[in-house]
TILUMSE-127169 format. One record per residue (C-alpha): z, y negated, x negated. Coordinates in steps of 0.001 Angstrom, whole numbers, padded with zeros to 6 digits, always signed. Layout:
ZYX/...
END
This chain:
+081526-104532-081627/+084589-104355-079403/+084277-105056-075702/+085462-108386-074736/+086677-110218-071740/+086462-113847-070881/+089662-115488-070600/+090596-118976-068919/+094045-120586-069758/+095458-124010-069033/+097254-125500-071946/+098155-129126-072793/+095481-131507-074015/+096627-131366-077635/+096508-127598-077903/+092770-126820-078349/+092252-129104-081305/+095279-127604-083003/+094083-124104-082304/+090714-124968-083615/+092189-126248-086811/+094445-123120-087152/+091457-120797-086432/+089132-122542-088852/+086790-123713-086226/+086016-123574-082480/+083859-120351-082759/+086750-118561-084358/+089491-119392-081753/+088937-116225-079729/+089241-114078-082804/+092318-115979-084264/+094056-115655-080815/+093250-111797-080655/+094777-111452-084003/+097964-113476-083290/+098527-111873-079993/+098122-108380-081524/+100632-109180-084248/+103100-110884-081833/+102923-107770-079547/+103358-105470-082552/+106385-107439-083864/+108172-107604-080348/+107651-103703-080074/+109069-103008-083560/+111702-105736-083799/+115123-104303-083324/+117355-107283-082442/+116337-110028-080245/+115350-113245-082286/+114078-111340-085238/+110573-112097-084446/+111528-115896-083973/+113018-115878-087382/+109968-114275-089015/+107662-116733-087270/+109658-119719-088338/+109651-118455-091961/+105851-117761-091804/+105263-121272-090536/+107581-122741-093169/+105426-120977-096021/+102223-121944-094318/+103152-125599-094542/+104341-125139-098234/+100825-123667-099137/+099143-126666-097511/+101509-129075-099350/+100649-127374-102546/+096978-127533-102016/+097200-131177-101378/+099063-131721-104569/+096506-129679-106557/+093696-131646-105165/+095389-134879-106113/+095960-133507-109721/+092273-132388-109877/+091086-135716-108900/+093094-137472-111508/
END
């Protein structure tokens, strides 16, 4: 197991619930943040032009929303 460090951050009141939802549970938030930060850091190091990472992030968020939308539609169809 990797060595870990406790981290304390101050965020707006709505962020913890959103982070737990994205991570798949409260106990998975640290692992999710670790992955997210490592990916963001790797992206910033490798991205050539400013704004490329933002463009990729926006595209990923859009695709993620589409997947959720399609999952909801599939559940509606399966219930019918």
